[in-house]
C-alpha positions as CSV (number, residue, x, y, z in Angstrom):
1,M,167.3,147.8,224.3
2,Q,165.2,148.2,227.2
3,T,161.7,147.1,227.5
4,T,159.0,149.5,229.2
5,V,156.9,147.9,231.4
6,T,153.4,149.3,231.9
7,P,152.4,149.5,235.7
8,L,149.5,147.3,236.4
9,T,146.2,148.8,237.9
10,E,144.1,147.4,240.6
11,A,141.3,146.6,238.0
12,E,143.9,144.8,235.6
13,I,144.6,142.8,238.6
14,W,141.2,141.9,239.4
15,T,140.4,141.1,235.9
16,R,143.1,138.6,235.9
17,I,142.0,136.8,239.0
18,I,138.5,136.5,237.7
19,M,139.0,136.1,234.0
20,P,135.7,137.4,232.7
21,Q,137.0,137.0,229.1
22,K,137.6,133.2,229.6
23,N,135.1,132.2,232.0
24,G,132.5,134.7,231.3
25,L,130.1,136.1,234.0
26,S,126.7,134.6,234.3
27,P,123.8,137.0,234.3
28,E,123.5,135.7,238.1
29,T,127.0,136.7,239.0
30,A,126.6,140.0,236.9
31,R,123.6,141.1,238.9
32,S,125.4,140.1,242.5
33,L,128.2,142.3,241.5
34,L,126.2,145.3,240.6
35,E,124.1,144.7,244.0
36,L,127.3,145.4,245.8
37,T,127.1,148.2,248.1
38,F,129.6,150.2,250.4
39,A,129.0,149.9,254.2
40,E,127.3,152.7,256.2
41,E,130.5,154.2,257.3
42,D,132.2,154.1,253.9
43,T,129.3,155.8,252.4
44,A,129.4,158.5,255.1
45,R,133.2,158.8,254.4
46,I,132.5,159.1,250.6
47,N,129.9,161.8,251.0
48,D,132.4,163.7,253.4
49,L,135.1,163.4,250.9
50,A,132.8,164.3,247.9
51,R,131.5,167.5,249.7
52,K,135.0,168.4,250.6
53,N,136.3,167.8,246.9
54,R,133.5,170.1,245.8
55,E,134.3,172.9,248.3
56,G,138.1,172.3,247.2
57,V,139.6,171.5,250.5
58,L,140.7,167.9,250.1
59,T,143.8,167.0,251.7
60,D,146.2,164.8,249.5
61,D,145.5,161.9,251.5
62,E,141.7,162.5,251.5
63,R,142.0,162.9,247.6
64,K,143.8,159.2,247.5
65,D,141.1,157.8,249.6
66,L,138.5,159.3,247.2
67,A,140.3,157.8,244.1
68,L,140.4,154.5,245.6
69,Y,136.4,154.6,246.6
70,V,135.9,155.8,243.0
71,K,137.8,152.7,241.7
72,A,136.3,150.3,243.9
73,E,133.0,151.5,242.9
74,L,134.0,151.1,238.9
75,Y,135.4,147.5,239.4
76,P,132.3,145.4,239.0
77,H,131.1,147.4,236.1
78,L,134.6,146.8,234.3
79,L,134.7,143.1,235.0
80,I,131.1,143.0,233.5
81,D,131.9,145.0,230.6
82,R,135.0,143.0,229.8
83,S,133.0,139.9,230.1
84,T,130.4,141.0,227.8
85,H,132.5,142.4,225.1
86,S,135.0,139.1,225.2
87,N,131.9,136.6,224.5
């Protein structure tokens, strides 16, 4: 019998590193995570990729970049959510 292994996501790896279910996140830590922002050049790149996406002219590589930025933006929210729902 072959076991199916589900691929890990970056979010799952970060969750395992930080272990919010075990350690919890203090309100101060949660606020700090939510205050993280992209650098100016990243914000400009995100805006450019979003514009190209709306126009339907993203290349495959640009689509991958945009997906990475979206994931990165969601990680802090995911960690906080997992922490608050595990307590």
